[in-house]
N, C-alpha and C positions, 0 to 999 in steps of 0.2 A: 435144358429148355432152349429152344431155338430163338435166339435173340434177333428180332428183324423189326423194321419199322412198323409193320402190321401187328406183329404180336405185342409190341410195347404199347402202341396205341389203343389196341383193344383192352389191354389190361389197365390203362389209363382211364378209359370210360368205365370200367367196373370199380376202380378204386378212389378215383379223384373227383372232386366236385366239378361239375360243368360250369358253375358261375364264375370261375376264374379263368375261363378258357376262351380263347378267340381262335375259332376253328378255321386256320388258314388252309392247312394241308397235313396229311397224316405222316409227318416226318418225326423221328426220335433222333435226337442228337446224341452221338456216342463221345466225341471228343472234339478238340479244336486246337489249331496252331496259327498264331498271329490272327489274320482277318479270315481265315477259313475254318469252316466246320465240316464235320463228317458224320453221316448218319450210320445206322446199323446194316445197311444194305451196300455200304461202301461208296456212297455218292458223295461228292464234294461240292460245298457251296461257299459263296462269299457272304460273310456276315454283315450284312447292311443294318441289322437291327441292333447289334451289340447287346442284346437281351435287356429287356427292361429291369430296373432295379439293380443295375450294376454298372460299373464304371467302364468306359470304352478304352480298356487297356490292352486288348488282344488276348488271345488265348495261349497259355503255356509260356507266358513271359517269366523267364528264370529270374531276373533282376527284382521284379515286383514280388514273386513268389518268396525269395530270400529276404526281402524287407518285411513281408508279412511273418515270416518264421521268426526273424529277429524280434519283432514286436511281440509275438504271441510267446516266445520265451521269457519275456518280462511280465506282461499282463496281457490276457486276451483282449479284454475292453473292459471299461468301467464307465458306467453313464455319468455324465458331468452334471446330472441333475442333482446328485448327492454329495460327490466329492470331485476334486479335479486332479488332473495328472498334467505332466509338461506337454505331451504330444499334441493334444487339442489346443493348448494355448499357443504353441509355436507355429501350428498351422493357421490359426485365426490371425496372428501377427502378419504372416506371410500374405494372406488373402487381403488383409486391410491395406497392406503396403501396396499390393497390386491393383486395388480398386481405385477408380478415379475419385476426384474431390477431396477437399480438406474438412469435411464435416466429421461429426462423432460417430463413425461407423462401428458397427458391431457385426459379429458373426452369429448366425443362429444354424446350428448343425441339424441336419435330418438325414434318414438312412434310405429315403426313397422319393421319388418324384411326387407320388400321391401325399406323403407326409409334409413335403414342401408346400404343395398347394393348400393342404390343410392349416398350415401355419400362416401361410399368406392371407387366407380368409380370416383367420382369427386376429392377426395383427392389423389387417385393413379395417375391419369392423371395430376393432377396440380403438385404433387411432383416429377414425373418422367419425365413429358413432353411428354410422349408417348400417342398414341391414341387408341391402341388395348388393348382388354381384353381377356383373357382366361378363358373359363369355360368348364365344363364336359359334355360330352354327356349323356343326359338324366337328367340334372341338372335342378332344379327349384330354382329360387331366388327371386321370388315375381311377383307382378302384376303392379307395377308402370312402367312408360316407360322406365327408365334406367334398372331395374331389370328384366323385361321380355325381353328386348333386349339381354340380355346375358343368359337367360334361354334356354335351348336346349330340351325342352319337348313340345309336341304339346298338348295344351289345349284350351279351349273355350277362354280363355284370350288372346291368340296370334293371334286368327282368325281376320282378316280385320283390 
């Protein structure tokens, strides 16, 4: 099969839901190195987006890949909703020590920006007892039910 931007984008339309798509341009990313991305047609791009739902760590970072491998050799992940393990506790301690203020801070982990917005909505409503949320015109906060409900931008994700 001829792998090209056009071919992959056509297959995407056939097999993936359009509600999660922001149709910028028909580019299919093949790989990346550092801040650069490469498509199936051999074009090079500077990655200014760093891809949603991911950390801005660059592509092909060997040090981070080794740290991930070391962690996965021990345990892939375990949700701290049920039990705990040392890694999330150590990270929470580091984050709290870096955060300003001397109040009783806590860390709440989430996996995406959308999930973080949903948690902020839930926490703010629970803390204040209020039901209204303010967002800015043209704002985008994510694609989960809570985050898209306060996004003021018209995207495929908001349709229907």
